[in-house]
N, CA and C of each residue as an Amber inpcrd file, in Angstrom:
protein
   213
   8.9360000   3.5490000  13.3240000   7.8610000   3.5430000  12.6200000
   7.2690000   3.9970000  11.6520000   8.0420000   5.3700000  11.7250000
   7.4980000   6.0700000  10.5780000   7.9260000   5.8290000   9.5000000
   9.1030000   5.0310000   9.3540000  10.0460000   4.5320000   8.6710000
   9.4630000   3.5250000   7.5080000   8.5260000   2.3910000   8.4610000
   7.8710000   1.7600000   7.8900000   6.7110000   2.2730000   7.1010000
   6.1560000   2.9310000   7.5700000   4.9170000   4.2360000   6.8140000
   5.5360000   4.5170000   5.4090000   6.7240000   5.0970000   5.8460000
   7.2780000   5.4520000   4.6030000   7.7930000   4.5830000   3.3060000
   8.0600000   3.2840000   3.6730000   8.4540000   1.9500000   2.9320000
   7.1070000   1.7350000   2.4710000   6.2160000   1.2480000   3.8220000
   5.1840000   0.7330000   2.5180000   4.8760000   1.8690000   1.5690000
   4.2340000   2.7990000   1.6980000   3.6020000   3.9250000   0.8420000
   4.4110000   3.8760000  -0.5050000   5.9000000   4.1260000  -0.5620000
   6.7690000   3.9240000  -1.5090000   6.5600000   2.4510000  -2.0830000
   6.2800000   1.2660000  -1.7310000   5.9250000  -0.4070000  -2.2420000
   4.9730000   0.0050000  -2.8740000   3.5280000   0.2850000  -2.3100000
   2.4590000   0.4060000  -2.3700000   2.0180000   1.4110000  -4.0640000
   3.0420000   2.4330000  -3.6070000   2.8280000   3.7110000  -4.9650000
   3.3800000   2.8900000  -6.2400000   4.6450000   2.0910000  -5.8610000
   5.4080000   1.4230000  -6.9900000   4.3970000   0.3650000  -7.5760000
   3.5350000  -0.1650000  -6.7980000   2.9630000  -1.3160000  -6.8540000
   1.5820000  -1.0940000  -8.0980000   1.1890000   0.0210000  -7.5770000
  -0.2690000   0.8930000  -8.1950000   0.2590000   1.0990000  -9.6790000
   1.5120000   1.5950000  -9.5730000   1.9980000   2.4770000 -10.8490000
   2.3690000   1.6930000 -12.1820000   2.9700000   0.5560000 -11.8050000
   3.0940000  -0.5870000 -12.4550000   1.9670000  -1.4050000 -13.0090000
   0.9960000  -1.6730000 -11.8730000  -0.3350000  -2.4540000 -12.2670000
  -1.3160000  -1.3410000 -13.3000000  -1.6460000  -0.3030000 -12.8050000
  -2.2300000   0.8790000 -13.5160000  -1.5210000   1.5720000 -14.5240000
  -0.6740000   1.7400000 -14.5630000   0.1500000   2.8260000 -15.5760000
   1.2060000   2.1920000 -16.4900000   2.3450000   1.6950000 -15.9460000
   2.8630000   0.8920000 -16.7130000   2.3290000  -0.5340000 -17.6750000
   1.8840000  -1.1760000 -16.7760000   1.3050000  -2.5520000 -17.6870000
   0.0920000  -1.9660000 -19.0170000  -0.5240000  -1.1220000 -18.7900000
  -1.6350000  -0.8620000 -19.6630000  -0.5200000   0.1080000 -20.9210000
   0.1180000   0.5860000 -20.5940000   0.8590000   1.2960000 -21.4070000
   1.7450000   0.5760000 -22.6190000   2.4740000  -0.6070000 -21.6180000
   3.1330000  -1.5330000 -22.4350000   2.1120000  -2.3800000 -23.1120000
   0.9710000  -2.5300000 -22.7770000  -0.2070000  -3.2570000 -23.4360000
  -0.7110000  -2.8540000 -24.5120000  -0.9640000  -1.3560000 -23.9750000
  -1.3230000  -0.4810000 -25.4080000  -0.4420000  -0.3430000 -26.6780000
   0.8030000  -0.1590000 -26.4560000   1.8980000   0.2530000 -27.4800000
   2.2450000  -1.6200000 -28.4470000   2.1620000  -2.6190000 -27.7830000
   1.8730000  -3.8240000 -28.2230000   0.6090000  -4.2040000 -28.9760000
  -0.5700000  -4.0730000 -28.1860000  -1.8980000  -4.5100000 -28.4570000
  -3.0480000  -3.6020000 -29.2650000  -2.6490000  -2.4460000 -28.5850000
  -3.4600000  -0.9850000 -29.5620000  -4.2480000  -1.1270000 -28.4630000
  -4.3570000  -1.5620000 -27.6250000  -5.1950000  -0.7830000 -26.2900000
  -5.0700000  -1.3980000 -24.8130000  -5.4800000  -0.4450000 -24.1680000
  -4.9870000  -0.2240000 -22.7570000  -6.0330000   0.1010000 -21.5830000
  -6.0000000   0.2740000 -20.2360000  -6.8540000   0.7070000 -19.4180000
  -6.4960000   1.8670000 -19.1520000  -7.1390000   3.0880000 -18.8450000
  -6.8920000   4.3380000 -18.0170000  -6.5310000   4.2620000 -16.6180000
  -6.1120000   4.8860000 -16.1910000  -5.2490000   4.9740000 -14.8380000
  -6.8290000   5.4880000 -13.9300000  -6.7300000   4.9300000 -12.7690000
  -7.9590000   5.1370000 -11.9940000  -7.1690000   5.4660000 -10.6500000
  -7.6600000   6.5740000 -10.1190000  -7.0010000   7.5520000  -9.0710000
  -8.1200000   6.4580000  -8.0460000  -9.3260000   6.0140000  -8.3810000
 -10.0010000   5.0750000  -7.3510000  -9.4370000   4.0580000  -6.6360000
  -8.8430000   3.3300000  -7.6490000  -7.9460000   2.1620000  -7.4670000
  -7.5020000   2.3700000  -6.4830000  -6.1690000   3.3210000  -6.6510000
  -5.1140000   3.5680000  -5.9600000  -5.6260000   4.7400000  -4.4330000
  -6.5000000   4.9210000  -4.5250000  -7.3620000   5.5490000  -3.6110000
  -7.6510000   4.1460000  -2.1230000  -8.5360000   3.7060000  -2.8960000
  -8.9800000   2.1110000  -2.1260000  -7.7950000   1.3430000  -1.4900000
  -6.4060000   1.1350000  -2.3440000  -5.7150000   0.3490000  -1.7860000
  -4.7710000   0.9540000  -0.9570000  -4.7110000   2.5450000  -1.0370000
  -3.9610000   3.1960000  -0.0630000  -5.0780000   3.2700000   1.1940000
  -6.1410000   3.0650000   1.0160000  -7.0090000   3.3110000   2.7080000
  -7.4560000   1.7920000   3.2550000  -6.6400000   0.4920000   2.2710000
  -6.9480000  -0.7060000   2.7570000  -5.5280000  -0.5910000   3.3680000
  -4.1160000  -0.3190000   2.7900000  -3.0170000  -0.3410000   3.5040000
  -3.0630000   0.2700000   4.5320000  -3.9160000   1.7340000   5.0040000
  -4.0160000   2.3080000   6.4950000  -4.5120000   1.5730000   7.2050000
  -5.6540000   1.1110000   6.9930000  -6.1750000   0.4970000   8.0400000
  -5.5220000  -0.9380000   8.2200000  -4.5970000  -1.6330000   7.8320000
  -4.1220000  -2.5260000   8.1760000  -3.0740000  -2.2960000   8.9780000
  -2.2180000  -1.2070000   8.4550000  -1.4920000  -0.8320000   9.2960000
  -1.7680000  -0.3410000  10.5630000  -2.6650000   0.4140000  10.7020000
  -3.3630000   0.6840000  12.2330000  -3.7120000  -0.3620000  12.9950000
  -4.5160000  -1.5540000  12.2620000  -4.5080000  -2.7320000  12.8170000
  -3.3160000  -3.3700000  13.2550000  -2.1410000  -2.9610000  12.6560000
  -0.5290000  -3.8910000  13.0330000  -0.6470000  -3.0510000  14.2990000
  -0.1650000  -1.4730000  14.1300000   0.2440000  -0.6860000  15.2800000
  -0.4860000  -0.9910000  16.2160000  -1.5610000  -1.1470000  16.1660000
  -2.6290000  -1.4290000  17.7340000  -2.0440000  -2.8420000  18.1810000
  -1.6440000  -3.8650000  17.5070000  -1.6890000  -5.3140000  17.7810000
  -0.1120000  -5.1660000  18.6880000   1.0180000  -4.3960000  17.8530000
   2.1800000  -3.6860000  18.5290000   2.1600000  -3.6030000  20.0070000
   1.2750000  -2.0670000  20.0130000   1.2590000  -1.6810000  21.1310000
   0.9190000  -2.4780000  22.0890000  -0.3990000  -3.0590000  22.0040000
  -0.9390000  -4.2670000  22.8840000   0.3390000  -4.8670000  23.1650000
   1.0720000  -5.6030000  22.4870000   2.4270000  -6.4910000  22.6620000
   2.9910000  -5.8500000  23.7710000   3.3220000  -4.7190000  23.7620000
   4.2240000  -3.7900000  24.1500000   4.2380000  -3.1660000  25.5710000
   2.7530000  -3.3510000  25.7050000   1.9030000  -2.8090000  27.1030000
   2.1520000  -4.4570000  27.9690000   1.6170000  -5.2040000  27.2300000
   2.1610000  -6.5640000  28.2860000   3.2310000  -7.1310000  28.2490000
   4.0730000  -7.0590000  27.6260000   5.8600000  -7.0910000  28.0310000
   6.3690000  -6.1230000  29.2110000   5.6380000  -5.1890000  28.6730000
   6.0800000  -3.7490000  29.9840000   5.4280000  -4.0770000  31.6250000
   4.0760000  -4.7400000  31.2260000   3.7320000  -5.6200000  32.5790000
   4.2940000  -6.5110000  33.2340000   4.6470000  -7.1620000  32.4610000
   5.9070000  -8.3600000  32.6790000   6.4570000  -7.9210000  33.5340000
   7.6920000  -7.1510000  32.9930000   8.7960000  -6.3600000  33.6700000
   8.3840000  -5.2790000  35.0660000
């Protein structure tokens, strides 16, 4: 489970870096303008990821408990 969290965090970080850092830099060099990096965006996406991950973990725990009851 811990590896899943780490992989998910790395994927999210790469996505945000590409979206909010690399894309504006490339746009700035090509067209002369770009968006600044927004820490709030990263924080909100990380918060959403953690919330979704907690819900997924809860559902998985419930399924495991049901399976254990059947055994």
